[in-house]
Each structure stands twice: as C-alpha cells, then as structure tokens.
N, C-alpha and C positions, 0 to 999 in steps of 0.2 A: 336556251341555256339558262341554268339556275345560278344565280350569283347570290350568296348570302352576305349579310351586313358583316358578319363575322363568322369564322369556322373554328370553333374551340376544339371540336372533335378531330379535325385534321391536325391541328397543332399537337394535340394530346399524342396522336399515332406517330408524329414525327420525332417524339422525344419519350415514348412509352416505357422504354426499359429503365431509363434514367429516374422517371416520375415514379415508377413502380417500386424500385428499390429504394428510393429516398422515403416513400410512405412506409414501407415495410421496416425500414430502420426505426422509425419513429414508433410503430407499433411493438416492435422487440424490445425497445428501451422503455416503453410505457410512460414516456414523457410526454403527455397529451396536451399539457398547457405550458407554454413557454418551453424551456429546455435547450437543449444543444442546437437543434436545428433551427430555432428562432433567433438564438444569439449568433449563430454563424451567419444567418441571413442578414440580420442588423449590421454586422462588420462589413459585409460584402456591399450591401445596399449603400453604406456610408462612403465607402471606398470609391464606388462608381460615380458618386457625385461630389469627391473630393472634400467630404465633410468628415469631421472627426466623430460625431455622434449621432446614432439612430436608435430610436425607440420605437418597436414594433406594437401595434395595437389592434383591436379587433375589427376595425373598418376605418374607412376615410372620415366618416362622421364622428368617429371617436378621436381620430387624429385632430380634427378640427377643434373639438370641444376641449380635449385636454391641453392642447397648446395654447389656446386663448386663456383657459383657466391658470395654467402655469405661467404665463406671461403677464399676469395679474389684472386681467380684465375683470370687473366685478360689477355688481348691480348698479344700474344708472348710468354706466359709462356710455358713450356713443361711439360706435364702430362704423367706419365707413366701408362699404363695399358695393358691388354692382347688382342690379336687378336681374342681370342676364346671366344666371348660372343656376345649378342645381340647388334644391331647397336646402340641402344640408349645410351650405355656406351660411345662411341666415339662421337656420335652427342653432347652430353651434353658440351664435351671438345671443339669441334670445334664452337659451337654456342656462346662461350665467346671469340673466336678468338686465344684460345690456340692451341698448337700442340700436338697430341697423339704421344707418343714414346712406341712401341710395345715391350714387353717381353714375351717370349715363355712360355708355360705351363709345368707343371710336367704331364708325362703321367699317373701317378697313380690316381692324384686328379683333373685334368683338370683346375687347378688354378695356379696363378703366380708361377714360380719357384723361390724360394727365392736366390739360388745361381746366378742364372742368372741376377734377379734383383740388387744384389749387385754389380755385375760386370757392369751393364749397369749404375748404378747410379755414379760409380767412374769417377771423372774427368769431370761430366757434372753439367751444372746449371739446377737444376730440381726444378720446381714450385710445384709439387704435385704429389701423387701417387693415383691412382684409383683402388684397388684391387678388384676383383669380387668374390664373395661367390657363386660359381656356381653349379647349379643343387640341391641346398640344402646344400652343404658342403662349411663349411667356409674355406677361403685361409688361408695360414700360417700367421694368423693375428697378433699374438705376435711378430713373427720374423720380419714381415713388420713393424710393430710399431717401434720396437727397431732400425731397420736400419733407418727408416725416422727420429726418434727423435734424433739420433746422427749426423744426416746430417741437422737437422732444416728444414725438409720438410714436408709439410702438407698432411695428408691422409684423405681421404672421402672414406667410404666403399660402394660398390655396393652390397646391400644385397637384391635385388629385387626378388631374387629366393629362399630366405633363412630365413624366418620368424621363429624365436626361435631357429636358429642355433646357436651353441656354440663352441668355441675354448679354451681349458684350463679351461673349468668351467665357462667361462665368455660368455655372449651372444654377438653375432655380434652387432656393436655399440659401444663397450667399448674400440675399439682399435684405432678409428681415431677421427677428428673433429666431424664427422657426419656419420650416416648410412642411406642409401636411400633404401626404400621399394616400391614394386609395388603391387596394389591389382587387377591386370587384372584378369578377371573372372576364369581363368584356374589355378592361383595361389594356393598354400596351403590355403592361406586366400585371397579369390577373392571377389570382389565386383559384383554388377549387372551392371557393365560398367566400366569406367575407374576410377582409383584412385591411390594415392601414399601417402608416408609420409617420413618425415625425424626424425630421433632420434638424440639427441645429450645431452650431459652433460653440455654444455655451455649456460648459460642463455642470455648471450649477443648475441651469435649466433643464438639461438633460436628466439629472438626477432627480429633480422634482417630478418631472413626467414619469420617470420609472416608478416612483413611490406613488403618485396619482392613481397610475394603471392598475396598481396593485392594492387598493384600500389604504394607501398612505402607509404601508408598511416600510419600515427600515431594517426589520428582522421579523422572523417567525413570531407572529401574534404580538408585535411590537408597533403600535400605529402612532406615529408622531403627528399626523393630522389625518382628517378623514378624506378619502378620495372616492374611487369607483371601481369597477371591474372593467379594464379596457384590455385584457390580455390577449394575446395573439395564441392560437390554437398550434401545436406542435406541428401537426400535418401540413398546415398553411404555411409554415416557415420553411418546411422541407420542399413543398412544391415550389415556392417563391425562390428557393435557393438554386434549384436546377433550372427554372426558367429565366433567371437573371442572367445566366451565362450566355443565353442567346439574345438578350434584349436589344444590344447594339446591332446585331445582324438583322434583327426583326425590324428596328427602326430604319435601318437602311432601305429595307425593302418598301416600307410604308412611304418613305420619302421618294422612292423611285416611283411608285404608283402615282403619287401626288403631283410629280413632275410630268408624268405622262398625261394626266388628266388635265393640267394646265396648259400644257402645250396643244394638244389635241381639241380641248373644248374653247380655246380662245376665240373670241369673236362669233360665238355660237348663240343665236337668239339674244336674249336680254341677260344672259347670265353674268353675274358678278362672281369672279373666282376668288377663293380665300388668298389674301395678300400675307406675305412673309416679311415682316419687317427687316429693314436692312441688317440691324445687329442681333438678330435673333435666329436660333436654331430651332425650327418647327419640328415636332416629332409626330404630328398628324395622327392624334388619337381619333380624331374625326376629320374627314374632309367635307367642309361645309361651303356648299355655293348658295347664292341668292338668285332668286328670280321671281318676278311677280306672277308668273303660272305656276307656282310651286306645287298646289295642290293636284292640278291637272297632270303636271309632269310625274308626281309621285305614283299617281294612279296609272298612268302610262308605263312607268317601269314596273310597278308591281304586277301588271298585267303580263308582262314579258319576263318575268322570272327574276327581275333586279329588285333586292330588298334595299330599303332605305328607312331613315327616320328623321324625325324632327327634334332637334334639341337646341331650344326649347320653344313650345308654341305659344306659350303664355309667361311673360316675364313675372317676376315675383311680386312686383307692386300691384299687379292686377290680380294675383291668386286670392281667393276666398280667405285662405289662412292668414292673410297678412292685411286684410280689410282694416283692422283696428289702427293700422298706420295711417289711415286716411288719404291714400293717394287715388288719384283718378287718370283715367286714360288721357294722354297727353303730356303727363308729367315728365317721362322719360322717352321722348320720341325716337330716338334712334334704337333703343332696346325693343320698342314695339314694332317698329318697321322691319328690323331683322327678324324678329319672331314670327312675322306673317310672311317672310320670304325664304328663310333658311331651310336646306334639304341637305341630310348627311348622304353620301354616296358610300358603296361598299368600298372598305380599305383594311386591309389586314395582310400580314406577311405570308399567309398561305395561298393568297389570291394568285391565280396565273395571269400571264400577259394575256391569254384568250380572253378571260373573264374580263379584265379591264378594257380590252377593246371592244368587247360586247356592249359594256355599259356605255362607253362613248358613241357607238355606233346608234344605239337605242336613243340616246338624247339628242343626236344630231337628226334622227329620223323624226323625233317628236317636234322639234322646231321647224323642220322643211314642212311638216303637215299642219302646224298650228302657226 
C-alpha cells in the first residue's frame, strides 16, 4: 500500500468545482493582486479565530517579518525564540537587525519551556518573544503572555503550523500583539502557492501592517513610510477562501487519525508519542513521534510505501547559517535529542482508515523484528 505524507491532489479533487470557479472569478475580474477574493478571505480567517483583524501577505516568512517590524522590533533588539523550528522564525528576527536568543524546548510538547524562558529573561534586556506553536500544538501561550506582560515585553506568535489551535479555550493569536500564519501548500490550510497572514486585536497595528505590505502606502503613490511588497495574490485568496470552509472538518479528521495512532502505537517499542497538553487543542499539522531507532524505522517504512519526514533534523543553533551566534553542540540538549529522534508519520484529511491501519501495522512489524 502507498501512503503519502500528504495528498494535495486528492484534496483538490474533493472540492474541484468550487476551486475552479473561485479561480475563474479572479481571472474574470483581473484582480490578480489583493482584490475582493483576498479581502473576503481576510474577514473569514479572522472570524474563524475570533479576531477582529487579518492582513493577508505573500508567505509565512513575510508574516513573521512584517509583524515583528510593525511591533517595533528594531536593530539591536534581543528576541527570544526556540532553536527547534523552521529557519524562517529566526530569519524574520535577523532581517530586522535584531538578535535571536534561544531557549530550549519541553521534551513533551516541543515548544518553548516556560521555566527556562523565565530564567533566560531574568536580568536581561529583552525586546520581544517569538514563541512557536509547533506541529499544530500551541506553546504555553498564557504562561508566556503573563511572563512577558509583567516584564513589559512584546510577544508575536509564530502560528505558521497551527491554524485553529487553541490554548485554554482561546485561539492562537489572542496571546500576543499578533500571530503569524503560513499557507504553504502542505499546511492544514494551504494555498496553491505561497501565502501567509497576520492576525491581531490591535486596529492600529493592523493598519500599519497593511501599509507595510504595500510599500508604506496610505493612498495611491502616497508613501507615509517605506515598507516592502508582502501582498497576497488574488488567486491565493480565492483558493484559501474555498478551503477555509472545510478546515474544521479536515482538522477533526486529523485529530481522529492522531487519536488512532496514539491508541494503537501505545507501548510499541521505545516510541514516545506526541503529548497534547491538558489545556491545548492540538490540530496535528504533523504527527511526530520519537524513537532512538528513527533512521532505521524511516527506511523500513519507506521501503513499504509509507512516506515520512523529519522536521527538523538539525536544530537552528547548529546550522551553518547561524554559526556566527557562537553556539556549540550541547547548548540546547532537548532540541538536539528531539532532532535526532523525531519522525513525522502521514496525517491528512484525505487519509483512509485502511491507510492509517497499514502505517500502524508496519511500525509494529518493525519493532517486532528489531
């Protein structure tokens, strides 16, 4: 049996008529940059997260960069984040001339360890905190918010993998000045190309981000300050507007598959299954287990038609791109251990019960033979 990590073609076929019609409406209108399809999506995405303001941009990286920029992060500021994330999190900090300060993760949730965060903040001048809601699970958002609020530190949430995720009954985005999302095609809500968005409760911040995404314009050829081009394409807005209507249903299916995996793989070999914190609603962008036999298990699954991935095999503090920060192996031991053991199993709304059962059977077979 073949079990892909994701099946975007099957997803497209399930909503083909709606997608095709939405794309053709954009083409007929010739509103190829921003336009009605994008503004309609912005309104709908904000409503889904119970937020008043959404600004659509060209990618998740754009969202991170423009949100930090609008929040006032400047050259020389120190911004706390995690070394266990996609590189865009740290690129957004560095593009503003700020300095990333890493804090290790919890081994259970793979997100910022609040205890380590508090110790790292003590006695330092911190410009901002950029927590990552990783794999679909919200970081300890309320705790981070409270720590930051007491110290007067700005928080911008990296929610690029966590559409509709919740912490304490509140959606991601309610714990910082803004929350940043990616609509890369493989995300729970993915476009047919690049796309991103920023959610915020602050109308002034929303307006500033809107202007920054369009070269600082307040009107045609009136530039109140310089910005950049972060605009979303009209076709991406149309596609995302259609797919957003199905996101809750697709999320329920992801959670059902995750529940099946956790039940069937409990007490299998040395596997450590992903934890879902008590007050968190995990949307399972990825289902990531840990095993010391990761590389052998991945090869075994691949040989039997089960596609997997590793996110992320090298934490950022050990990447050549960030060697100038001066970190060495051992500086963030939990991130390093998880990077050597993590494996993402197939999980997507189009996955059948038979495919999920086959994945479990192959994993059990591996540990029986090894």
